[in-house]
C-alpha positions in Angstrom: 25.7 102.0 168.0 28.2 104.2 169.7 26.9 107.8 171.0 28.3 110.5 168.4 30.3 113.3 170.6 29.1 116.4 170.0 31.3 119.9 169.8 28.1 122.2 170.3 29.7 125.4 169.6 31.7 124.2 166.6 27.8 123.2 165.6 26.3 126.2 166.1 28.6 128.3 163.7 28.1 125.9 160.9 24.4 126.0 161.3 24.3 129.7 161.4 26.4 129.4 158.4 24.3 127.4 156.1 21.4 129.1 157.0 22.7 131.6 154.5 22.7 134.9 157.0 22.6 138.4 155.9 25.0 140.3 158.0 24.0 143.5 159.3 26.6 143.3 162.0 30.3 143.4 163.3 32.9 141.6 161.9 33.4 144.0 158.7 34.4 141.1 156.9 30.5 140.3 156.3 31.1 136.2 156.8 33.8 136.5 154.3 32.0 138.2 151.9 34.0 141.6 151.7 36.5 139.7 150.2 35.1 138.7 147.5 33.5 141.9 146.2 35.5 143.6 143.6 37.5 142.9 140.9 40.1 140.1 140.8 42.0 140.3 137.6 45.7 138.9 139.0 43.7 136.2 141.8 45.0 137.8 144.9 41.5 137.9 146.6 40.8 134.1 145.5 44.1 133.0 146.9 43.2 134.9 150.1 39.9 132.9 150.5 41.3 129.8 149.8 43.4 130.4 152.7 40.8 132.0 155.2 37.4 131.8 153.8 36.6 128.8 156.0 37.3 130.2 158.6 35.4 133.6 157.6 32.2 132.7 157.3 32.3 131.0 161.0 34.1 134.3 162.2 30.8 135.6 163.7 30.2 138.0 166.8 27.2 137.4 170.1 24.3 137.4 168.3 21.5 135.4 169.8 22.5 132.5 167.3 25.3 132.1 169.0 26.1 133.0 172.7 28.4 135.6 174.6 31.6 134.2 176.2 31.0 136.8 179.5 27.5 135.4 180.2 27.5 132.1 178.5 23.7 130.3 178.0 23.9 127.7 175.1 26.7 126.9 172.9 29.0 128.6 175.0 27.9 126.8 178.1 27.7 124.0 176.7 31.0 123.1 175.3 32.4 124.7 178.8 30.7 122.0 180.6 32.0 119.2 178.2 35.7 120.7 178.6 35.6 120.4 182.9 33.6 116.8 182.2 37.0 115.7 180.2 39.4 117.3 182.1 38.0 116.7 185.7 37.3 120.3 186.6 33.8 121.7 188.6 34.1 124.5 186.0 35.8 125.2 182.8 36.6 128.4 181.0 37.3 128.8 177.7 40.4 131.5 176.9 40.9 133.4 174.0 44.2 135.1 175.0 45.8 132.1 176.0 47.0 131.2 179.4 48.5 134.9 179.8 44.7 135.9 179.9 44.1 133.3 182.5 47.1 133.9 184.7 46.4 137.6 185.0 42.8 136.7 185.8 43.7 134.1 189.1 45.6 136.5 190.5 43.3 139.8 190.1 40.8 137.4 191.8 42.9 136.3 194.7 44.6 139.4 195.1 43.6 143.1 195.3 45.8 146.5 196.2 48.5 145.7 198.7 47.6 141.7 199.3 50.3 138.9 200.0 50.8 136.1 197.6 53.5 133.5 197.1 55.2 132.8 194.1 57.5 130.2 192.6 60.3 132.6 191.6 60.6 131.4 187.5 57.1 132.2 186.7 56.2 133.1 183.2 56.0 137.2 182.4 52.2 136.5 182.3 52.2 136.0 185.9 54.5 139.7 186.7 51.8 141.6 184.7 48.7 140.4 186.5 50.6 141.1 189.8 51.6 144.4 188.4 47.9 145.0 188.0 46.4 143.8 191.1 49.0 145.8 193.2 50.6 143.0 194.8 52.9 142.1 196.9 54.9 138.8 196.5 57.2 136.8 198.2 59.4 134.8 195.6 60.2 130.9 196.5 63.2 129.5 194.9 62.3 126.5 193.0 64.7 123.1 193.1 66.4 121.8 189.9 66.1 118.0 188.7 69.2 116.2 188.7 69.4 114.8 184.7 69.1 118.1 182.7 68.9 120.2 185.8 66.0 122.2 184.5 63.9 123.8 187.1 61.3 122.7 188.8 58.8 123.8 191.6 60.3 125.3 195.3 60.9 122.0 197.8 57.7 121.6 199.6 59.6 122.4 202.9 60.4 125.8 200.7 56.6 126.7 200.4 55.7 125.6 203.9 58.3 128.1 205.8 56.9 130.6 203.2 53.6 129.8 204.6 54.5 130.0 208.2 56.7 133.1 207.5 53.9 135.1 205.8 50.6 133.3 207.1 48.5 136.4 205.7 49.3 135.0 202.1 46.2 134.8 199.4 47.5 132.1 197.7 50.2 129.6 196.3 51.3 129.7 193.2 53.3 127.4 191.3 54.4 126.9 187.6 54.4 123.2 186.3 55.5 121.1 183.9 58.5 123.7 183.0 59.3 124.4 179.6 61.1 121.3 179.0 58.5 118.8 180.1 60.0 117.9 183.5 57.8 118.2 186.5 56.6 116.7 190.2 53.5 116.1 191.6 51.9 118.7 193.7 49.2 116.9 195.6 51.3 117.6 198.8 51.5 121.2 197.8 47.4 121.5 197.6 46.9 119.6 200.9 49.4 122.2 202.5 47.8 125.3 201.0 44.7 123.6 202.1 45.7 123.5 205.7 46.3 127.3 205.5 42.8 127.6 204.0 44.0 129.5 200.7 44.0 127.7 197.2 46.9 126.8 195.0 46.8 128.3 191.5 49.4 126.3 188.7 50.2 127.8 185.6 50.5 124.4 183.6 50.8 125.9 180.3 52.5 123.0 178.5 50.3 120.3 180.2 47.3 120.8 178.3 47.7 117.1 177.3 48.1 115.9 180.9 46.3 112.7 181.9 45.0 112.0 178.7 47.2 109.0 178.1 49.1 106.6 180.2 52.3 107.7 179.0 51.9 111.1 180.5 52.0 112.5 183.7 48.5 113.2 186.2 47.1 116.8 185.7 47.3 119.6 188.0 43.6 120.1 188.5 43.0 116.1 189.3 46.0 116.4 192.5 43.7 119.0 193.8 45.0 122.4 192.6 42.2 125.3 192.7 42.7 126.7 190.0 44.9 125.3 186.7 45.7 127.0 183.3 47.0 125.0 180.0 47.5 126.2 176.6 45.5 123.7 174.9 47.0 125.2 171.6 50.2 123.9 173.0 50.0 120.2 172.7 45.9 119.8 171.9 44.5 120.7 168.2 43.7 124.1 169.4 44.2 127.5 167.5 46.9 129.5 168.7 45.7 131.8 171.6 43.0 129.2 172.5 43.5 127.9 176.5 41.3 126.6 179.0 40.9 127.5 182.9 40.3 124.9 185.0 38.4 125.8 188.9 37.7 123.4 191.5 35.4 125.4 193.3 35.7 125.7 197.3 38.8 128.2 197.8 37.7 130.2 194.7 35.2 133.2 194.6 33.9 132.0 191.4 31.8 135.4 190.8 35.2 137.4 191.2 36.9 134.5 188.9 34.0 135.6 185.9 34.4 139.1 186.2 38.1 139.4 186.3 38.0 136.9 183.1 35.4 139.5 181.4 37.6 142.5 182.7 41.2 140.9 180.6 39.7 139.3 177.8 38.0 140.7 174.9 34.4 141.6 174.7 34.3 140.7 171.4 36.4 137.2 171.4 37.1 134.9 168.5 34.3 132.3 167.4 37.2 130.1 165.6 39.5 130.1 168.6 36.6 129.1 170.9 35.4 126.4 168.2 38.9 124.8 167.8 38.7 124.5 171.7 35.6 122.7 171.6 36.8 120.7 168.8 40.3 119.5 170.3 37.9 118.6 173.2 35.7 116.6 170.9 38.6 115.0 169.4 39.8 113.6 172.9 36.2 112.1 173.9 36.3 110.9 170.2 39.9 109.3 169.6 41.0 109.0 173.4 44.4 107.9 174.1 44.8 106.9 170.9 44.6 110.6 169.6 48.8 110.7 170.7 49.9 107.2 169.5 51.3 109.0 167.0 53.3 111.4 168.4 54.5 109.1 171.0 55.8 106.1 168.5 57.7 108.8 166.5 59.5 110.8 169.9 60.3 107.1 170.9 61.5 106.2 167.7 63.9 109.4 167.1 65.5 109.1 170.6 66.4 105.6 169.8 67.8 106.3 166.7 70.0 109.2 167.9 70.8 107.4 170.5 72.3 103.9 167.9 74.2 106.3 165.8 76.2 107.3 168.7 77.0 110.3 167.1 77.6 114.1 168.2 73.9 115.0 168.9 72.7 112.8 171.8 69.1 113.1 173.5 68.0 112.8 177.4 66.3 109.5 178.0 63.8 108.4 179.8 64.4 105.8 182.6 61.9 105.2 184.9 60.4 108.6 185.0 63.3 110.2 185.6 65.7 111.8 183.6 69.6 110.2 183.6 72.1 112.7 184.5 73.4 113.3 180.9 74.0 116.9 181.5 76.0 119.8 183.8 73.5 121.4 186.4 72.7 124.5 185.7 73.5 127.5 187.7 70.4 128.0 189.6 70.4 128.4 193.0 67.5 125.8 194.3 68.7 122.8 195.8 68.3 119.5 193.7 65.6 117.4 193.8 65.7 114.2 195.3 62.2 112.5 194.7 60.5 111.7 191.4 60.5 113.6 188.6 57.5 113.4 185.4 58.8 113.8 182.6 56.7 114.9 179.3 57.8 112.0 176.4 56.0 113.9 173.5 59.3 116.6 174.4 62.8 115.7 173.3 66.0 117.8 174.3 68.7 117.8 171.7 72.3 119.0 172.6 75.8 118.2 171.1 77.7 116.1 173.6 80.8 117.7 173.4 79.3 120.9 174.4 80.9 122.7 171.5 77.7 124.0 169.3 75.3 125.7 171.8 71.5 125.2 171.6 70.8 128.1 169.8 73.4 127.5 167.2 71.5 123.7 167.0 68.5 125.7 166.7 69.5 127.7 163.7 70.9 125.0 161.9 67.9 123.1 162.5 65.9 125.3 160.4 68.4 125.6 157.9 66.8 122.2 157.0 63.8 123.3 157.5 63.2 122.0 160.9 61.7 124.3 163.1 62.2 123.4 167.0 60.3 125.1 170.1 62.9 126.6 171.6 66.7 126.6 172.9 69.0 127.8 175.6 72.7 127.6 176.6 73.6 124.0 175.2 70.1 122.3 174.1 67.1 122.9 171.7 63.5 121.4 172.4 61.6 119.7 169.9 58.2 119.2 170.7 56.3 115.8 169.1 52.7 116.9 168.7 50.0 114.6 168.3 50.0 113.9 164.7 53.4 113.9 164.0 54.4 111.3 161.0 57.0 109.2 159.8 58.0 111.2 157.0 58.7 114.8 158.8 60.6 112.2 161.8 62.6 111.2 158.9 63.4 114.6 157.8 64.0 115.8 161.3 66.6 112.8 161.5 68.0 113.4 158.2 68.9 117.2 159.1 70.6 115.9 162.3 73.0 113.5 160.4 73.9 116.8 158.1 74.2 118.7 161.3 76.8 116.1 163.0 78.8 116.0 159.9 79.3 119.4 159.8 80.4 119.4 163.2 82.6 116.8 163.0 84.8 119.0 160.2 85.6 121.1 162.6 89.0 121.6 164.2 88.3 121.8 167.5 89.6 120.1 170.5 87.3 118.6 173.4 88.1 119.5 177.0 87.0 116.5 179.4 86.9 119.2 182.1 84.8 121.8 179.6 81.4 120.7 181.3 83.1 121.9 185.2 84.1 125.0 183.9 80.0 125.7 183.0 79.2 125.4 186.3 78.3 128.3 188.4 79.7 128.1 192.2 77.1 129.5 194.5 77.8 130.4 197.6 75.7 128.4 200.7 75.1 131.5 202.7 73.8 133.1 198.7 71.4 130.2 198.6 70.4 130.3 201.6 69.6 134.3 201.5 67.5 133.9 198.4 65.1 130.7 198.8 62.6 133.1 200.4 62.7 136.7 199.4 61.7 139.9 201.0 57.5 140.7 199.4 58.0 142.6 196.6 55.3 145.1 195.8 54.3 145.5 192.0 52.3 148.3 190.7 52.1 149.9 187.1 53.8 153.1 188.7 56.5 154.7 186.2 59.4 154.7 187.2 61.5 157.8 188.3 63.7 157.6 185.1 66.3 160.3 186.9 67.1 157.5 189.0 67.8 155.3 186.2 71.1 155.4 184.8 73.1 153.2 182.1 76.2 151.0 183.1 78.2 148.1 181.1 76.4 145.0 182.0 79.9 143.2 183.5 80.1 146.5 185.7 76.2 146.0 187.4 77.0 143.1 190.0 76.0 144.6 193.5 73.1 147.1 191.9 69.9 147.4 191.8 68.2 146.7 188.3 66.1 149.0 186.6 64.6 146.7 184.1 63.4 142.6 184.3 65.3 140.6 181.6 63.3 137.8 180.1 65.0 134.8 177.6 62.2 134.6 175.1 61.4 131.7 174.9 60.9 130.2 177.6 59.5 133.8 178.7 60.7 133.2 182.3 62.2 136.2 183.9 66.2 135.9 184.9 66.3 139.1 186.7 63.3 141.8 188.1 63.1 145.0 187.9 63.7 146.4 191.7 66.1 143.2 192.3 70.0 143.4 193.2 72.2 141.9 190.3 74.2 139.1 191.3 77.1 138.2 189.8 76.2 134.4 188.5 73.2 136.5 186.6 75.8 139.1 185.7 77.5 136.2 184.3 74.5 134.5 183.1 73.4 137.2 180.9 76.6 137.7 179.4 76.8 134.2 178.1 73.0 134.8 176.5 74.6 138.0 174.9 77.2 135.9 173.9 74.8 132.9 172.4 72.6 135.1 170.4 69.7 134.6 172.9 66.7 136.5 172.6 65.7 138.5 175.7 62.5 140.9 176.1 62.6 143.7 178.7 66.3 144.6 178.3 66.9 148.1 177.1 70.0 146.9 175.1 69.0 143.7 173.1 72.9 143.1 172.8 73.1 142.7 176.6 76.0 144.6 176.7 74.8 147.7 179.0 72.1 147.5 181.6 69.9 149.9 183.3 70.5 150.2 186.9 69.0 152.2 189.7 72.4 152.6 191.6 76.1 153.0 190.7 77.6 149.8 190.7 79.4 149.3 194.1 83.1 148.5 194.9 84.1 144.7 194.3 
């Protein structure tokens, strides 16, 4: 007889619920009873309870029947131990604040005020917030880009090694992989390099929670020797939003400080339903194994094949021996082209107009018009994420939407210029590229800027000025320019293009991106 897979945290909550407890503690809804009180002539409370009642009954707090996330001894401790076993960590911590909480806690663990850390330039904004809270100095390393879709990868190993030689007092190396598009590379050599300098490798693996759980997926960072790895379990595994995990190898990490920093950045009243959903997600992986991901893999491949068979206006990236085919123009990132193997997440599909006449933002809006909601879009493509449970009917609906969009695109009276793709590319001066591979240390803090030194200028006049704001296209949440950074012509051009295409940016004082705040007046061209 097969051994029953346990979900101890979930079981703890349901056992408490079954005891018909009388609550004299928070939260105020008292196991959902408050929603049932009073008259309900219009059935409003009944409708709400049908949606939330099951969750409210297990939405409890830290009592003797449950556990304490910040000092776990019972169900939470068991859930974290079981998760560590599944994901191959020495210790796993449950996160109720998403990967954001994990990224900030990792940085606060390795950096005190003034400490220096080497950071991949294209990181999520949560990393920047961690640097600010730590008062750390960051040396940013330019990433490389993969040759297929031109998406940004980690910096080359040579770049990281040069940065370590230049700044031997660095406390850690922090990388982000896979990228938002599901492209990544092996980080084993990076872990070995960091360890040769006696420091940890921290990895934001938010988009790779499923890595290593099926033969079709790339391996995980923790299995390749990273010391602390954050995964957004809610992104590709069946956990609730904000549910994430921090996987740790203990040798290079101060575990007591890490636990302390997690208690600082996470709520003292964490959500038990979110934690239970993490426990359930891990149990589902143990119960079903790689079979859990077969439906999503099958439907993603079916979608690719059908779009390719149609040979219409919409095309997708294909998978060829683990590498992307060269079907798109390179982007205007500064890093060198990646020359090694690029690992691709088969659950992510990039969809684009092969003529380049419809932007990714436009395709996103058109898909939404057919009730199909994609993960994100950029200037030229839409990112579709096929989760573990995508079905045949849902794929058919997506294909029908694509067919309707293609018909709409075909009736446009637009002439396609074969040289259009070439015009997209930014020509980057080689000296400019070299200067930006490894930045000077940048001090982060929560100190307010002197507003008397800030002025507002038209964006197109801002090249050469010092930006007074950090502008973050969202999604994917990766900063394009940092406050305190000099604005290059290519960045101004990129921001202008984003404005034309209707991209949403966080941190910009002018959401239309027609103007920008700077710390000095524009220099003469």
